[in-house]
C-alpha positions in Angstrom: -21.8 -92.6 -65.9 -19.1 -90.3 -64.8 -19.1 -88.5 -68.3 -22.7 -87.8 -67.7 -22.2 -86.5 -63.9 -19.6 -84.3 -65.5 -21.6 -82.9 -68.0 -24.7 -82.1 -65.5 -22.3 -80.5 -63.4 -21.1 -78.1 -66.0 -24.8 -77.6 -67.1 -25.9 -76.8 -63.5 -22.9 -74.4 -62.9 -24.1 -72.3 -66.4 -27.7 -72.7 -64.7 -26.6 -71.1 -61.7 -23.9 -68.6 -62.5 -24.5 -67.9 -66.4 -21.8 -65.9 -68.1 -23.0 -62.4 -69.4 -21.5 -60.5 -72.3 -18.9 -59.2 -69.9 -17.4 -62.7 -69.0 -14.1 -64.1 -70.9 -13.7 -67.5 -70.5 -10.5 -68.1 -67.7 -10.5 -64.2 -67.6 -13.0 -62.8 -65.1 -12.0 -59.5 -64.0 -10.8 -58.4 -60.4 -13.0 -56.2 -58.7 -12.0 -53.7 -56.1 -15.2 -51.8 -54.5 -14.1 -48.5 -52.4 -16.6 -47.1 -50.0 -16.2 -44.1 -48.2 -18.2 -42.9 -45.1 -20.3 -39.9 -45.5 -19.1 -38.9 -48.7 -21.7 -36.6 -50.3 -22.1 -36.2 -53.8 -20.8 -32.7 -54.4 -17.5 -33.1 -52.2 -16.0 -34.3 -55.5 -13.9 -32.3 -58.4 -15.8 -34.2 -61.0 -19.2 -33.1 -59.6 -17.9 -29.4 -60.2 -16.6 -28.9 -56.7 -13.6 -26.4 -57.3 -12.0 -26.5 -54.3 -11.9 -29.8 -53.0 -8.8 -31.6 -54.1 -9.7 -35.2 -55.6 -7.2 -35.8 -58.7 -7.3 -39.7 -58.5 -10.9 -39.8 -57.9 -11.7 -37.3 -60.9 -9.3 -39.3 -62.9 -11.3 -42.4 -62.3 -14.5 -40.6 -63.4 -12.9 -39.1 -66.6 -11.7 -42.6 -67.6 -15.0 -44.6 -66.3 -18.5 -44.1 -65.7 -19.7 -41.2 -63.4 -22.7 -41.6 -62.3 -24.4 -37.8 -61.7 -27.6 -38.8 -59.9 -26.4 -41.5 -57.6 -28.6 -42.0 -54.3 -29.1 -44.3 -51.3 -32.3 -45.8 -50.3 -31.6 -45.0 -46.9 -29.1 -42.6 -45.5 -27.4 -44.4 -42.5 -24.4 -46.2 -42.5 -25.4 -49.9 -41.2 -28.9 -49.9 -43.2 -26.9 -48.3 -46.5 -24.2 -51.3 -46.1 -26.7 -53.9 -45.7 -28.0 -52.6 -48.7 -25.1 -52.4 -50.7 -24.0 -56.1 -50.1 -27.4 -57.2 -50.4 -28.7 -55.2 -53.5 -32.3 -54.8 -51.3 -34.3 -52.2 -49.9 -34.2 -51.8 -45.8 -37.7 -53.1 -46.1 -36.7 -56.4 -47.5 -33.3 -56.9 -46.0 -34.4 -55.8 -42.4 -31.2 -54.7 -40.9 -32.7 -51.4 -39.5 -30.0 -50.4 -36.4 -26.6 -51.3 -36.0 -26.8 -54.6 -34.2 -28.8 -56.7 -36.3 -26.4 -59.4 -38.4 -27.3 -61.0 -41.7 -29.0 -64.4 -41.1 -26.6 -67.4 -42.9 -29.1 -67.3 -45.7 -29.4 -63.6 -46.4 -25.5 -63.7 -46.1 -25.0 -66.4 -48.6 -26.8 -63.9 -51.0 -24.6 -61.1 -50.9 -22.3 -60.2 -53.3 -19.0 -61.3 -51.5 -20.4 -64.6 -50.7 -22.0 -65.5 -54.3 -18.4 -64.2 -55.9 -16.5 -66.6 -53.4 -19.3 -69.4 -54.7 -17.9 -68.8 -58.2 -14.3 -69.1 -57.3 -13.2 -65.6 -56.5 -10.9 -65.0 -53.3 -12.7 -62.3 -51.2 -11.5 -59.6 -48.8 -12.6 -57.0 -46.6 -10.6 -54.1 -45.4 -11.6 -51.2 -43.1 -14.8 -50.8 -41.5 -17.4 -53.5 -42.2 -20.2 -51.6 -40.5 -23.1 -54.5 -40.6 -24.4 -56.0 -37.1 -22.6 -56.8 -34.3 -21.0 -60.2 -35.2 -19.0 -59.4 -38.9 -18.8 -62.7 -40.7 -14.9 -62.8 -40.7 -14.5 -66.5 -41.2 -16.5 -66.1 -44.6 -13.5 -64.1 -46.3 -10.1 -65.5 -47.3 -8.7 -61.8 -46.2 -10.1 -60.0 -43.3 -8.5 -56.5 -42.1 -11.4 -54.7 -40.4 -12.1 -53.7 -36.9 -14.9 -55.7 -35.7 -17.0 -52.9 -33.9 -19.3 -50.5 -35.4 -17.0 -47.3 -35.8 -13.4 -47.6 -35.7 -11.0 -45.1 -34.1 -9.1 -42.6 -36.0 -5.7 -43.0 -34.8 -3.6 -46.6 -33.9 -0.8 -46.9 -31.7 2.1 -49.0 -33.6 4.2 -51.1 -31.7 6.7 -48.5 -31.7 4.4 -46.0 -29.8 3.9 -44.0 -33.2 0.0 -43.2 -34.2 -1.2 -44.1 -37.6 -4.4 -42.8 -39.3 -7.2 -45.1 -40.1 -6.9 -44.0 -43.5 -3.4 -45.2 -43.9 -4.2 -48.7 -42.1 -6.7 -49.3 -44.9 -4.4 -48.2 -47.5 -1.7 -50.8 -46.1 -4.2 -53.5 -46.0 -5.0 -52.8 -49.5 -1.5 -53.0 -50.5 -0.9 -56.3 -48.5 -3.9 -57.6 -50.2 -2.5 -57.1 -53.5 0.6 -58.4 -52.7 -0.7 -61.8 -51.6 -3.6 -62.4 -54.3 -2.6 -60.4 -57.4 -2.3 -63.0 -60.3 -3.5 -65.9 -58.4 -7.1 -66.1 -60.0 -10.1 -63.5 -60.0 -10.6 -61.3 -56.6 -13.0 -59.0 -55.0 -11.9 -56.9 -52.5 -14.1 -54.6 -50.5 -12.4 -51.5 -48.9 -14.3 -49.4 -46.4 -13.0 -46.4 -45.1 -13.8 -44.4 -42.1 -13.4 -41.2 -43.5 -14.9 -38.6 -43.8 -17.2 -39.7 -41.1 -16.7 -37.5 -37.7 -15.3 -39.2 -34.8 -18.5 -39.5 -32.2 -17.9 -37.8 -29.3 -19.3 -34.5 -27.4 -18.1 -32.7 -29.2 -17.7 -34.6 -32.3 -14.2 -34.2 -34.1 -12.8 -34.8 -37.7 -9.2 -36.0 -37.0 -7.3 -35.7 -40.0 -3.8 -37.1 -41.2 -1.0 -34.9 -40.5 0.3 -34.5 -43.9 -3.4 -32.9 -44.8 -3.7 -30.3 -41.6 -2.9 -27.2 -43.3 -4.7 -28.4 -46.8 -7.2 -25.7 -47.4 -6.0 -23.5 -45.1 -5.5 -20.5 -47.5 -9.2 -21.3 -49.1 -12.4 -19.9 -48.0 -15.6 -22.2 -48.4 -18.7 -20.7 -49.4 -21.3 -21.3 -46.6 -24.1 -23.3 -47.9 -27.4 -21.6 -49.6 -29.4 -22.9 -46.4 -26.9 -22.1 -43.8 -29.3 -19.3 -41.8 -31.3 -19.8 -39.1 -34.3 -19.3 -41.3 -34.0 -22.2 -42.9 -33.8 -24.2 -39.2 -37.2 -22.1 -38.4 -38.7 -23.8 -41.5 -38.8 -27.3 -39.9 -41.9 -28.4 -38.4 -42.3 -28.1 -34.6 -41.7 -31.9 -34.1 -38.4 -31.7 -36.3 -37.5 -28.5 -34.7 -36.2 -29.2 -31.4 -32.8 -29.5 -29.3 -33.2 -33.2 -29.3 -33.0 -33.4 -32.9 -29.3 -35.2 -33.6 -28.8 -33.4 -36.5 -29.1 -30.3 -34.6 -27.3 -31.6 -31.3 -24.3 -32.3 -33.7 -24.6 -29.1 -35.7 -24.1 -26.8 -32.8 -20.2 -27.4 -32.1 -19.6 -27.8 -35.6 -21.6 -25.3 -37.7 -23.3 -22.9 -35.4 -20.9 -20.2 -36.5 -19.0 -19.3 -39.8 -15.9 -19.6 -38.1 -16.9 -23.5 -36.9 -18.4 -23.9 -40.5 -14.7 -23.5 -42.2 -12.8 -25.6 -39.7 -15.5 -28.5 -40.0 -15.9 -28.2 -43.6 -12.3 -28.1 -44.3 -11.2 -31.0 -42.0 -14.3 -32.6 -43.7 -12.5 -32.0 -47.3 -9.0 -32.9 -45.6 -10.1 -36.6 -45.0 -11.9 -37.1 -48.4 -8.5 -35.9 -50.0 -6.9 -38.4 -47.9 -9.5 -41.2 -49.3 -8.4 -40.0 -52.7 -4.8 -40.5 -52.2 -5.1 -44.2 -51.5 -7.4 -44.4 -54.6 -4.2 -43.2 -56.5 -1.9 -45.5 -54.9 -4.3 -48.4 -55.8 -3.8 -47.8 -59.6 -0.6 -47.3 -58.9 0.0 -50.7 -57.6 -2.4 -52.4 -60.1 0.0 -51.0 -62.6 3.0 -52.3 -61.1 1.5 -55.7 -60.5 0.4 -55.6 -64.4 -3.2 -56.3 -63.5 -4.5 -52.9 -64.1 -6.2 -53.7 -67.6 -8.3 -56.4 -65.6 -9.4 -55.0 -62.6 -12.4 -53.0 -62.1 -12.9 -50.0 -59.7 -16.0 -49.0 -58.2 -16.3 -45.9 -55.6 -19.4 -45.1 -54.0 -20.4 -43.1 -50.6 -22.2 -45.0 -48.2 -24.5 -41.7 -47.8 -24.6 -38.4 -48.2 -24.1 -35.6 -45.5 -25.5 -31.9 -44.3 -22.9 -29.8 -44.1 -24.6 -27.2 -42.2 -27.4 -27.2 -44.4 -31.1 -26.8 -43.2 -29.5 -26.0 -39.7 -28.2 -30.1 -39.6 -25.4 -31.9 -39.5 -25.5 -35.6 -40.7 -27.9 -37.8 -42.9 -30.6 -39.6 -42.1 -33.4 -37.2 -43.7 -34.5 -37.0 -47.3 -32.4 -33.8 -48.2 -30.2 -34.1 -51.6 -27.2 -33.6 -49.4 -28.5 -36.5 -47.3 -29.1 -39.1 -49.8 -27.2 -38.4 -52.9 -23.4 -39.7 -53.1 -20.8 -40.1 -55.6 -20.6 -42.9 -57.8 -17.9 -43.9 -60.3 -17.2 -47.5 -62.2 -14.2 -47.7 -63.9 -13.8 -50.7 -66.1 -10.8 -50.6 -68.5 -12.3 -53.5 -70.4 -15.7 -51.3 -71.0 -16.7 -51.1 -74.5 -18.8 -47.7 -74.2 -16.6 -44.2 -74.0 -16.0 -42.6 -70.6 -19.0 -40.5 -70.1 -21.1 -38.9 -67.4 -24.4 -41.1 -67.1 -27.5 -39.2 -65.7 -30.1 -42.0 -65.2 -30.6 -42.9 -61.3 -28.4 -45.2 -59.8 -28.8 -46.5 -56.2 -26.9 -48.2 -53.8 -29.3 -51.5 -54.4 -27.7 -51.5 -57.6 -24.0 -52.4 -56.6 -24.4 -56.1 -55.6 -26.4 -56.8 -59.2 -23.6 -54.8 -61.0 -20.6 -56.4 -59.3 -22.2 -59.9 -60.1 -22.9 -59.1 -63.6 -19.4 -57.7 -64.2 -18.1 -60.9 -62.8 -20.3 -62.9 -65.4 -22.8 -63.9 -63.1 -26.8 -63.6 -62.6 -27.8 -61.9 -59.5 -30.4 -63.8 -57.3 -34.1 -62.8 -57.5 -34.2 -61.8 -54.1 -31.9 -58.7 -55.3 -34.0 -55.7 -55.9 -31.3 -53.4 -57.5 -30.6 -53.5 -61.2 -27.1 -53.9 -62.8 -25.3 -50.8 -64.1 -23.2 -53.1 -66.3 -25.0 -52.1 -69.5 -23.9 -48.7 -69.0 -20.2 -49.8 -69.6 -20.9 -52.1 -72.2 -23.0 -49.7 -74.7 -25.8 -52.2 -74.3 -29.0 -50.9 -75.2 -30.8 -50.1 -71.9 -34.6 -50.8 -72.8 -36.2 -49.3 -69.8 -34.9 -47.7 -66.6 -36.0 -46.4 -63.4 -37.1 -42.7 -62.8 -37.8 -42.6 -59.2 -37.0 -44.7 -56.3 -38.5 -45.3 -52.4 -36.5 -43.7 -49.7 -36.9 -45.0 -46.1 -35.4 -44.4 -42.8 -36.7 -45.8 -39.8 -33.9 -45.8 -37.0 -34.9 -44.2 -33.8 -37.6 -42.0 -34.2 -39.1 -38.8 -32.9 -37.7 -36.8 -31.4 -33.8 -37.7 -32.1 -34.5 -38.8 -35.6 -37.9 -38.7 -37.2 -38.8 -41.5 -39.1 -39.1 -40.5 -43.2 -40.4 -42.3 -46.5 -41.0 -41.2 -49.4 -40.5 -41.0 -53.4 -37.6 -39.3 -55.1 -37.1 -38.1 -59.0 -34.4 -36.1 -59.9 -36.6 -33.0 -60.7 -39.3 -33.8 -57.7 -39.2 -35.1 -54.3 -42.1 -36.4 -52.1 -41.3 -37.1 -48.4 -43.8 -38.2 -45.8 -42.9 -38.1 -41.8 -44.3 -41.0 -41.1 -45.1 -40.8 -37.1 -46.8 -37.4 -37.9 -48.3 -37.9 -41.1 -46.7 -34.7 -42.2 -45.4 -34.3 -46.0 -43.1 -32.2 -47.8 -43.0 -31.9 -51.8 -40.1 -30.1 -53.6 -39.8 -29.0 -56.8 -36.1 -29.8 -57.4 -35.6 -27.7 -60.8 -36.8 -24.6 -59.4 -36.1 -25.3 -56.0 -33.0 -27.1 -55.7 -32.3 -26.4 -52.3 -35.6 -27.2 -51.1 -36.5 -24.4 -49.4 -40.3 -24.1 -50.6 -42.8 -26.9 -49.4 -45.5 -27.5 -51.8 -47.6 -29.8 -50.1 -50.2 -27.3 -49.2 -50.0 -25.5 -52.2 -53.6 -26.1 -54.2 -51.4 -25.6 -57.5 -49.8 -28.7 -57.1 -52.5 -30.7 -55.7 -53.0 -33.2 -58.7 -49.2 -33.7 -58.9 -49.0 -34.7 -55.2 -51.6 -37.0 -55.3 -49.6 -38.8 -58.0 -46.7 -39.2 -55.6 -49.0 -40.2 -53.0 -50.3 -43.1 -54.9 -46.9 -44.0 -56.1 -45.4 -43.9 -52.2 -48.2 -46.5 -51.2 -47.5 -48.5 -54.1 -43.9 -48.5 -53.2 -44.5 -49.1 -49.5 -45.5 -52.8 -50.6 -43.6 -53.2 -53.3 -40.4 -52.9 -51.7 -41.2 -55.6 -48.9 -42.6 -58.0 -51.7 
């Protein structure tokens, strides 16, 4: 009888957590997921940026899979983080502000808790960023500031100050020192950088050792920096109450302010890059580098003065595109740049797949593991649904739409106002084609796709 119970338990274990081709018996990989706050897609050497210094992330991209067309489905911190953890669109997980928490049932279907159920040690370091009551007790290791936005500077016992990026680095080192070699682990690491320090005016406090970095460099002004691009926005958007405009004024309203802000943003990214390098060094020293996957992503993009704006929220490329790198030392596929669309909702199913686990049906993202394994990808998305519902007009007009790598349809849902861009001919989104009769048939196809997606993402 006991033997029958043992066999039944083993069968149920396989059904609940079936091994994929990635899994090696007794050798599940360690996972480190690195998330930067507001890291836009092109603030990376691997993306072709010749000014910013990100040597360690660039090395990860060279040695892993760099997803050139990675996006978020909602460009705001809390919602995007909820999507990353749950593998779901905003319309399904329902976390649309900074106060809502995952329900116990929803939390149980996030990637850390599913990995814990499968025997992983799980840790979280940095900014959790979802809800008012972070699930600290569910984690084996927790070094987070349990509030929405952590500060940039902390005072040590001796009165000296330490930067948030350095506290996160110390937490990672502490976790690895305690848990390396003691079974598989998943450590989620979330930086505040390069997010601004909220205030009036907002600030970008950088680590002392990077304060003069880029001082002798002139960062080119964005193609859509001029006042004419702000004037292109519709009247309901083009107000002094728009948060993107409010924050633009003290940070980007003159070329001099642009240089100061952009350089500080770059300095904060370089600080995050430094931590990525330290992590790889420690993994090598601990002898676990060969079985540790590293994933790097931004939680949303960021406008650095483009379109007369500072920040994210809206559907512009600078706002919704992010860096995404997956480095798996066990990967069968050679390192490469991947052109297919990858989303933040893909992270959870990907991490589960890499650990040899099947994603639950409630997840809407797709595993990116086939791009690392060399498995044939029979079909893949060529578009996705974008949605942003926080606050609304006039502070943040609500948006939704359909995005492809070459076309984009955005609807300002409170106003019925449409934007339609040919991204191949107009990569900076300066010519709205929604009223151009030449594109009416194509626009109608996107409208239909939008309506279908609006229902699909809720189901």
